[in-house]
N, C-alpha and C positions, 0 to 999 in steps of 0.2 A: 267466941274468939273471932276477930275480924282480921282478915289478911288482904294485902293488896292483890288486885286482879290485873291481868294484862289487858283486859278488855275495857275500853273507855266508856262504853255505853251500857254497863251492867245495871240491871234494874232489880230492886229488892222485890221478891215474890211473896205472895201470901197476904197482902193487904188489899183492902177494897180499892184503894187508889195506889197504883204503882208509883214509887218515888225512887229517885236516883240516890245512890249512896254517895257520900262526899269523896272528892278527889284528894288523894294523898299528896305529899310533897313530891313524890316521884312522877306525878301526873297520871297515875293509875287509879282506877276506881277500886274502892274496897269491896270485898264480897264476903259473904258468910260461908264458913267452912261447910263442906258437903252440899252446898247449894248447886243445883244443876246449872251448868254454864254451857251455852250452845256456841260452838265454834262456827264462825262464818266459813262456808266452804270456799276454798280457793281453787278455781279451775286452772289446770295446767294447759298451756298451749301445746299442741301436738308438734311433732318434729316437722311435719310437712308445712304447718303454718309458720314456724320459725324459718324454714328454708325459703318460703315465699317472701318473708320479710327481707331476708338476705338478698334474694334476687331482685326485689324492688329497689334496694339500695345500690345494687351492682348490675345494672342492665348491660346486655351485650351492645356493641355498636349498632347492630341492625335494629334492636329493640328501641334504642334511644332515638334513632332516625325515624322509625315508624311512629313513635310517640309524638315527635315534633311534627311529622306529617299530619297526624290526626288533629293535633291542636291547631294547626294552621289551615286545615281543609275548609274551604268556603267561609273564610273569615272566622274560623274557630267555633263552628256550630257543634262540633263533637267534643269540645273541651268540657271536661267534667262529666261526660256521658259514659265513660269507660273506667274499668278498674284494671290496674296492672297486676300481673302475677296472682290471679284468682284461683283459689282451691276449689276443685269440683270433686264430688264423690268421696271426699275425705282422703284421697290418695293421689290425685293428679293436679298439676298446676298448669293453667293456660296463661299464655303471655298477656293477652288483652281480652277483656270480657265486657260486653255491653249488656247489663242486666235488664234493661228495658225491653229488649227483643230477644234475649237469650242467644246472643251471637258471641262466639269465642274465636279469636284470631291467634293462630300459632305461627311464629316466625321460625322456620326450620333452617338450621345451619348444616354444616357438612356432617355432623355427628348423626343426623337423621338418615343418612344414606347407609348406615351399618344395619346388618340384619337384626341385631337385638333391638336397636332403637326403632326400626320399622315395626317390629312386633309390639313394642310398647305403645307406639303411636296408634296402631290398630285397636289395641285394648282401650286406650284413652278415648278414641273416637266412639267406640262402642258404649263406654260409660257416659260420654257426653250425650249420645243419642238417647240413652236410657233416661237421662235427666232432662230431655227435651231441649238440648242445646245444639245449635247449628255451628259447625266448625269450619273455618276458612283457614287453609294452610298456604302460607307464602314462604318462598325461599329468601335467603339473604340477598341474592342477586335481584329478585323482583322488588324488594324494598329499596335497594340502592339504584335500581334502574329507572325506567320510564314512569314518571309520576302519574301521567294520564292513564296509562294501562293499569297502574295500581289503584287509581280512583275507580275505574270501571269494575275491577274485580271486587273491590270493597262494596260498591253499590249493588252488584249482582248478589253478593252474599247477604247484604242487608235486606234486599227484596225477598230473597229465598227464605230468610228467617221470618220476615213479616208474613209471608204467605203460608208458611209451614203450619200445619194443623196442630193445635195444642193437644197433646196426648191426654191431658187431664179432663178438659172440658169439651174437646172435639171441634173447636172452632179456630180459625186463624187468629193470630194476635191482633191484627188490624184489618180494616177494610171490609 
């Protein structure tokens, strides 16, 4: 007895040459009863990844301004060199991440002045260090303030990340 299968690419087993069964009028492939059918595994996105997607779509004003600053810095040399709202360690989200040199930039608003958030920031920085990521923390006022000072801070962090010894192979990333 042949019945329709929900899987479109079902292959008839047991022949020297595997052949596809015909497609029924419903667009589903026929399959033999009691035939083993392997379901394709569908990976679920974690809650933190979904939240990172939400934050990418809804940046804070300081994050939007810093993104524009990065895209315009030195004629746009950093455009497409960073990722926004990147998940590290499976449980933390950093605002900006430069994967080439493993530099994370965090834009800290007023919520980061609370005791609970300070504790979480310390734990996030420790996890980042464990994964060999340099973290630069900036406040909203630094992002909105003097752009030359912001450029200097970013360059210092960039150089620190370049000169940092890779914990895996024991050499600096560059130079």
